[in-house]
Residue, then its C-alpha position, 0 to 999 in steps of 0.5 A: m388235828s394229826r394223830p401226834g398232835m392229837h396225843w400230845a394234846r390228850r397228854r397235856t390235858e391228862q397232865r393238867r387234870r392230875a395237876a388239878m387233882s394233886e393241888a386240890f388234895f394238897y391244898s384241902l388238907e387242914g392240918p399236918l399230914d402226919t402226927v407230930p412230937v409232944g411232951l418228951q417225944i423225939r423222932a425214932a430215927n435217932l435209933a438208926g444204926f443202933g441194932d447194928l452197933v449194939r450186935g457188933l458189941g455182942a448184945d441184943p438190941r431189942e432186949l435193950l430197948e424193951r428194958h427202957g420202954i421202947d418198942p423195938r418196932a420203932m427201929r423200923d419206922p424213922d418217922a414214929y415217935i418215941d420217949s426222949k427220956g427213954l432214949v437218953q437212959l438207954m444210951e447212958h446204959c449202953s455207955r456203962a454196959f459197953n464201957d465206952p464213954l463215947f458211945g453216942l459218938r459212935l452211934g452218930e457215925f451210923q446216921d446222917p442228917d436225915t435223922f432230923g427228917a424233912i427239916a434236913t431237906l428244907c434246910r438243903s433247899a435254902s439259898s444261904f447258910r443264914e437262911a437254912l439256920a433260921c429254918f432249922i432253929d425255927y422248926i426243930p421243936v415243931v417236928h423233931c423234938p419239942l424239948v430243943a431251944m436253939e439260937l443263933v449268936e452273931g459276932p464280927e468274927l464268930a457265930e455260934l449256934r447254941w442250944r439247950v434242952q428244956s427239961d431235966p432227962g438227967a445224965a445225958d452225955q451220950a445223947s448230947y454227943k450224937g445230937t451234936l454230931m448230927t448238927m455238925k454233919l448237916l452244917r458240913q452239908l450245907a456249907g460244903r467241904s470248906f466249912k471249918p468250925r472253930y470249936v464245939g462246947l458241951r456241958i460234959d465233963a469229959r475225961q481228959k484223955d478222951l479229948p483227942e477223940i472227940a475233937r476228931f469226931f467233931g473236926c474241931e477243938f472241943r471244949p468240955r464243961a461249957e456253959v451252953s452247948v455250942i458249935a462256933f464258926p466264922s461269921a462269913v459262912l453265914d452269907q454263903p450260898v447253899a449249893s443245893a438250893n431249890r426255891l420251890l421245894f424251899r417255899l413249899l416245905g417251909g410253907y407246910f411247916e409254918r402251917v403245921r407250927n401255927a396249927s398246934r394240933q397236939g390233942i389226941v384226936e387232932r393227932v390221929e387226924d393228922y396221921v389218918r390224912g397222911s396214911l390213907s393212901s398208904g394202905k397202912c392206916s390202922i390203929e396199930h400203925c397210928a399208936g406206933k407212930m405216936g409212941i403209945p400203946v394201942r390200948t392207951l390210944q383206944a382209951s383216949l379216943s373213948g374218953h372223947g366219945l370216938r373210935f379210930s374207925e370213926i375218924v377214918e370214915r370222917q376223914r375219908r368223907e371230908l377229902a372225898e367231898s373237897c376233891l369232888q368239888a375242886s377237881e376232876v379227879a378220876l374216881d378210881e384214883l380218888a378211891a386209891m387216894l382214900g385207901y380203898s382197893e375197889q372203886s365200888s367200895f368207895g362208891r358204897a361208902f360215899k352214898r352211905w355218907t351222902g345219899s348220893t353216888p359220887q358220879g351224882y354228887r359231882r353232876r349236882l355240883e356241875l349243874r349248880k355251877a352252870a346255873 
């Protein structure tokens, strides 16, 4: 074989090996790659732009967050979870303190649809507007905020995306404004510039003089004091194709979200296991980061795990062992790459840990598997 041919063959072999490694690692997971919100939690991405907006108004964002029980570090981690009631109260406080009845809309100007996380990516990869909305409705409670229940109501001329919050957080006008604006931005991304909503209705007693500005934010008629929160648009839009459609991405993300929904992993141990699996290779797999993601104090997390007879380090050890054995059984992943995937800085550290778990080195474990297959 010529040198170029040999080089091409080696490259193809390496590509197949890496693909097999990735596939084995991906499909060996038994649950989510990260924690999911529970109870009154919501993604910390809803704080995006809060610091800039509040500093521009002459206030200290850290002091405001801490006053409402929100860890200021959450502003740096959009995938963490915070207490939604605290967020609602924070936004209502800011509206009063800054004498701005539309504070939620102004905060929404700093944000984009990726506030919803990977759900926005899933929706943008859908084939049609209808398919995208179905995913949005199905998975918003799963990975963004469990309190939101949505539905699509179709009529001959108009369709309505309706939603309600399944709790009573008290006055929540500003959170409602911001959430509606984020949803409107996502719908415009999906349908393109031609998207022309007919009206937005919210259960808010807005002042008459604010109605024109609210309508400007939403780009359509605003109806205050509505019986149900709603965005209405022409029904014909539902069958419109999404320009950014990607069937492979849609199937991968959709399958993942469906597994997350079916797993119902909301116990404290399960949530920690999910965090560990998703963060081992990041170099940030620590109880401090885990507690931050889950929106709870470190001591609370330690006490909760202790109540189950566990320590965080024990969960990390167990997840490392399970993933190591799974990868060694299912692929030809190089040991240095596997060590890095499991969060070890050196292959030798991984080798010592693996021998402690199994009584064998990773190489010996793999050889026994090969001999077993050949027999």
